[in-house]
C-alpha positions in Angstrom: -20.1 5.2 -33.2 -17.1 3.0 -32.6 -16.2 4.8 -29.5 -19.8 4.3 -28.3 -19.9 0.8 -28.7 -16.5 0.5 -27.0 -17.7 2.6 -24.2 -21.0 0.4 -24.0 -18.6 -2.8 -23.7 -16.6 -1.4 -21.1 -19.7 -0.3 -19.0 -21.1 -3.7 -19.3 -17.9 -5.4 -18.2 -17.5 -2.9 -15.1 -20.8 -4.2 -14.4 -20.2 -7.7 -14.8 -17.3 -7.6 -12.4 -18.9 -5.4 -9.5 -19.6 -8.6 -7.3 -23.4 -9.5 -8.1 -24.9 -12.5 -6.2 -24.8 -15.8 -8.1 -27.1 -18.6 -7.0 -26.5 -22.1 -8.1 -29.0 -24.8 -7.1 -29.3 -28.6 -8.2 -32.5 -29.6 -9.7 -34.2 -32.8 -9.2 -33.4 -34.3 -12.4 -29.5 -33.5 -11.6 -29.2 -30.5 -13.8 -28.4 -27.0 -12.3 -30.1 -23.8 -12.2 -28.3 -20.6 -11.7 -29.6 -16.9 -11.3 -28.2 -13.5 -10.4 -30.0 -12.5 -7.4 -30.2 -8.8 -7.8 -31.4 -9.2 -11.5 -35.1 -10.1 -12.1 -35.5 -12.7 -14.5 -31.6 -13.3 -15.1 -31.5 -17.1 -14.8 -30.3 -20.2 -16.7 -29.7 -23.9 -16.4 -27.1 -26.2 -17.2 -26.4 -29.7 -17.1 -23.2 -29.1 -14.8 -22.3 -26.8 -12.6 -19.8 -25.2 -14.9 -22.4 -24.9 -17.7 -24.8 -23.4 -15.6 -22.4 -20.9 -14.3 -21.1 -20.3 -18.0 -24.7 -19.8 -19.3 -25.1 -17.5 -16.5 -22.4 -15.2 -17.6 -24.1 -15.0 -20.9 -27.6 -14.5 -19.5 -26.0 -11.5 -17.1 -24.2 -9.8 -20.2 -27.7 -10.0 -22.2 -29.5 -8.6 -19.1 -27.0 -5.8 -18.5 -27.0 -4.8 -22.1 -30.8 -4.9 -22.7 -31.1 -2.8 -19.4 -28.5 -0.2 -20.4 -30.2 0.0 -24.3 -33.5 0.6 -22.5 -32.0 3.0 -19.8 -33.4 0.9 -17.1 -31.4 1.3 -13.7 -29.0 -1.5 -13.1 -29.4 -2.6 -9.3 -26.3 -2.5 -7.3 -24.8 -5.8 -6.1 -26.4 -6.7 -2.5 -22.9 -6.9 -1.1 -23.5 -5.8 2.7 -20.6 -4.4 4.6 -22.4 -5.3 8.0 -21.6 -8.9 7.5 -18.0 -9.9 8.5 -18.4 -13.5 8.5 -17.9 -13.6 12.4 -20.5 -14.3 15.1 -20.5 -15.4 18.4 -22.7 -18.3 19.6 -23.2 -19.3 23.2 -24.1 -23.0 23.6 -24.7 -25.4 26.4 -21.4 -27.1 27.8 -22.7 -30.5 26.8 -23.1 -29.1 23.3 -19.8 -27.5 23.5 -18.1 -30.5 24.5 -19.9 -32.7 21.7 -18.8 -30.5 18.9 -15.5 -30.4 19.9 -15.4 -34.1 20.4 -16.8 -34.7 16.8 -14.5 -31.8 15.3 -11.6 -33.9 16.7 -12.7 -37.2 15.3 -13.2 -35.5 11.9 -9.4 -34.0 12.4 -10.4 -30.5 12.0 -10.7 -27.5 14.0 -14.1 -26.7 16.1 -14.6 -23.4 13.5 -14.1 -25.8 10.6 -16.6 -28.6 11.9 -19.3 -25.9 12.9 -18.7 -23.9 9.6 -19.4 -27.4 7.4 -22.4 -28.3 9.6 -24.0 -24.7 9.1 -23.1 -24.8 5.5 -24.7 -28.5 5.3 -28.1 -27.3 7.1 -28.3 -24.0 4.9 -28.0 -26.3 1.9 -30.5 -28.5 3.1 -33.2 -26.0 3.9 -32.7 -23.4 0.8 -35.6 -22.6 -1.2 
């Protein structure tokens, strides 16, 4: 029986470290909502980012433990190797010039400037 519980704990830890997608969003009241995208219903909140993420680890562990106990399949991580983190975008010359100018004013590379602008836009539009 002791070996079974050790094996179960090891399996839970293996799954916990498999690279699941964490989502963290700020609520309108300033608290934070966090969830594991691949695990339906695995969500929590916290007053700070750190608290929400710590609570999420606890919720994730519980979700996995119950799934294993019930014999439910544990979905694999969404990690998708087709996304390398690199893509090419063609823009009109005036846009390229303005992006380059603004990056220079910020003291960053064009790549860093565009990445920050994209990240800001995605954060603003996220559901």
